[in-house]
N, C-alpha and C positions, 0 to 999 in steps of 0.2 A: 449252495452246491460249490465246493472248492474247485478251482481250475485244475484239470488233470492234463498231463502232457500228451501231445500227439505222438504216441509210441512209434507208429509207422514212419512218420516224417523224421523223427530223431534217429531212427535205425537205418536210414538209407545209406549213410556213409559206411556203416558196418556191412551192409549188404554188398556194396561195391568192393570193399576191401576183402571180404571173404571170397567173393567170386574171383577176384584177381589172384588171391593166394591159391585157390583151387586150380585155376588154369596153370599157374606156374608149377604147382605140385605135379600136375599131370604131365607137363613137359619135362620136368626133371626126373620124375620117377614114373614113367608110363607103365600101365598094366594092360596087357593085350585083351583081357577079359572085360575091362571097363569101357563103357560107351564114350565117355568123355564129352566133349562139346562138338556139336555140328553147327556150322554157320547158319544154315537155314532154320534148323530147329531152335537155336538160341534166339534168332531174330523173331521167330514166331512166338516164343515164350515171352519175350520182352514186349512185343506188340499186344499180346493178350493181357499182360500185366498193366500196361498203360491204358488199354481200353477198359479194363475192369475198374480202374480208378475213375475214369470218365463216366462210365455208366452207373457206378455205385453212387456218385454224387447225385444223380437223378433219382435212383431208387430210394435214397435215404430220405427224401422229402416226404413221401407218403408213409414210410415206415416210422420215422420220427414222430409224425403226426399221430399215428395209431398208438405208439408207445406213450406219447404225452397224454393222450386222452385216458388211457388205461391207468397211467400213473396218478392222474388227478382223481380218478374214481376210487382208487384203493386208499383206505385210511392208514395203511402201513407205511413206515418210512425206515430206510436203512441209512444211517449216517455214514459219511465217508471219513473213516478214522483209520489210524494205523493198523488196528486189529480187525476191522471189518473188510478192508480191501483184500487181504488173503482169502477170507471166507467168500467174498464175491467172485474172486478168481477161481476158487474151487467149484463154486456153483456153476459158473459159466462153463468151465471145462466139462462138468458133468452133462450139461445140456448140449454142449458142443458134440460130445460123444454120440448122443441120440440123434442130433441133427445130421451128423456125418454118416451114421449108420443108416438113417432113413434115406439119405441121398444116394445110397448104394442099392437099396432093396425096393425102392419105389421108382418106377421108370420115369415119371414126369419130373421127379427131383433129380434122378440120375442124368437127365438131359442137360441139366445145369452143371452138375459136378464132373461129368465125363471129360470136360475140357481139361481139368487138372491131371487126368490120367492119360491124355492122348499122346504124350511124347514117349518115344522109345529110348530116350536118354534119361539119365537120372543124375542131375547135378544141381547146383544152386540156382541156375536159371530156371529149372523146372518148378521151383517153388513160386516163381512169379507168374506161371501159366495159370491164370485165374479166370473164372467165368465172367460173362457179361450180363448174366441173368440171375444174380444172387438174391433177388427178392424172395426166393423160395425159402430162405433161412429163418426169417424173422419169427414165424409162429412158434418155433421151438423155445424161444427165450421169453415168451409171454409170462410164464410162471415167475420169472425173476422180477419183472416189472410189477406184477400183482403182489409180490412179496415186499414191495417198497424200494426196490433198487432203481435209482434214478437212471433214465435213458443214457445220460452222458457217462455214468459210471459203468453201465453195461458196454457202451462203445469202447471205453478204455480197456475193459477186461477182454473184449473180443479182439482188439488190436494187439494186446499183449500176447494172446494165444497165437495169433497169426504170426507175429514176429518170432516167437519161440520156435515155430515150426520151420522157419527158414533153414536153420543149420542142420536139420535132420535130413535134408534132401542132398545127400552126398554118398558116394561109394568110397571116399577117401578115408572115412572113419570106420574102423572095425568095431567089434563089441567093446563096450565100456565095462568097468567093474560091476560085479553082479548086483550090489544094492541099487546102483543107478538104473541098470537094465530092468530090475524088478519093478521099480516105482515109476520111472519116467519113460516117455516116448523118446526113442533114440534112433539114430540112422539105421541100425539093424532092424528095429521093429518097423520103421516106416518103409524100408525097402520091401519088406514083405507086403505091406499095404499097396504098393505101386506095382507089384508083380502080376503077371498074367497067367501064371501056372494055376491049374485047378485047385491044388491044395492051399494056395495062398490067396485065392479070390475072396473078397469081402471079409478081410480079417484086419485086426489092429486099427481100430477107428479112433483111438485116443488122440487128443490134441497135445496137451502138456503131459498128462499122466497116462500111463499104460495100465494102471490098476483097474480102470473101468472095464477094459477088455478081459482082464483076468477074472473080474467079478461076474461079468455077464456072458462069459463063454465064447468070446470072439477073438481070443488071443492065439496066435501061432508064432513060434520062434523061427528065426531064420536058420535054415539047414542047407538046402541046395541053393545055388546061386540064382537070384531072381532074373527073370526075363521081363523087361519093363514094357509098358504099353498096354494096349487093349487086346482082348481075345480075338477081335477082328480089327486089325490096325487100320487107321484112317488113311495113312499114306498121303497126306496133304499138308502143306505148310501155309495154306491160305487161311488167314485168321478168321475170315467170315465163315468159312466152312467148318473150321475147328469149333467156332462158337455156336453153330446152329445145326450141325449134321444130325444130332440125335432128335432134335425137334422135327426135322424134315422126315426122318425115318418114322417117327411116331405118326406124323400126319399121313404118311403113305399107309401105315397099318390101319389107321382109323378109317381111311377111305375104302380099304378093302374089307373091313370087318362086316360081318353079316348080321350081327345082333348088337343091340345096345349094351348087353352084358359084356360082350367081347370088347367093345369100345372102352368101357369102364376098366376092364382088366388090362387092356393095353396101356392105360395110364397109371394104374395102381399096382400091378404086379411087377416083379423084378425084370430087369433088362433081359431080353432074349425070350420072354414068355410068348408062346404061340398057342392058339386055341386048339383044343382037342374035343372029340365027341363028348367026353365026360363033363366038359364045361357048359354044355347046353342041356336044357330040360328035355326029357324024352318026347320025341315027336317034333322037335325043332329041326328045321332044315339045316343040313351041313353046309 
C-alpha cells in the first residue's frame, strides 16, 4: 500500500489563508445582506472543529478495526495507481452523497450532522463546524472496502472530499460558469444546502459532484437568498450543547413515547417527526 499524503494536514495553511482573505474581502467590500463573521459564532465553529479532530481520533480505532477485518475477508483488491485513484474518489463521492442524504432524513443520524448546520452564519469558519459523533458515517463505505479498496485509500478519498468542501462555504463567490455549476458542487449549490427555507430543505447533498443530486432528484438551484441555520435555531454558542442538543431532544421524545413503535420511529424517521393516530394499530392507546 503506497503512502498517501494527509490531505487535511497539508491543507491547513490554505484554510487559514482563505479565511483571512475572506475576512479582508468582507471589510473592504461589505455586503449588508451577508452575515459575515461573528466572534462568538466563529469561536464556536473553531472549537467544534478542534473537538472533532480529537474525538475522530478515538472513533477511528474501532472503525479502522472493522474495515481491516472486512478488507482481509474480501478476495478483491484495488491497487493504488494513477488511474484507480480518480475512480476511488468517484466511488467515495457517490457513497458520500448517500451518507449525507441519510444523515438528513434519519433522525439519529441527523443528531450527528445537525452540528454542521447549526450556525446562522455562512463563511469559511462554518466549514470547520464538525460533529463530535461521526462514528455514524462508516457503514455507508463498507461496499468500497468489500470491493477491495484499502482502508487507507478510503481515508485519503474521504479527506480529499472534506478538503474540497471547505471553499464552497462562502457567500463571497457567486455562480460560476455553467459547465462547472452543472457538474461540481459550488458555493451557490451548497448555500442552498445550508438554507432553512422550506423549498431549500434537504437538497443538494453532493460532496465534490452535484451530478448525484441531479440524477437522484435532490437538486435545487439557488434562486432566493438563503437564510442560514436551522428551522428552529439553537441560539447557543456552547460547544457541548451544539454537539449534543439533538441527542438530548431524542432522549426526551423517547421518554415520552407511549409505544415501542413510536420509539423506533423517533430514531429512524426524519427530524421533526411526531406520532399521529395513524402510526398506531387500531385499538392502541393514544
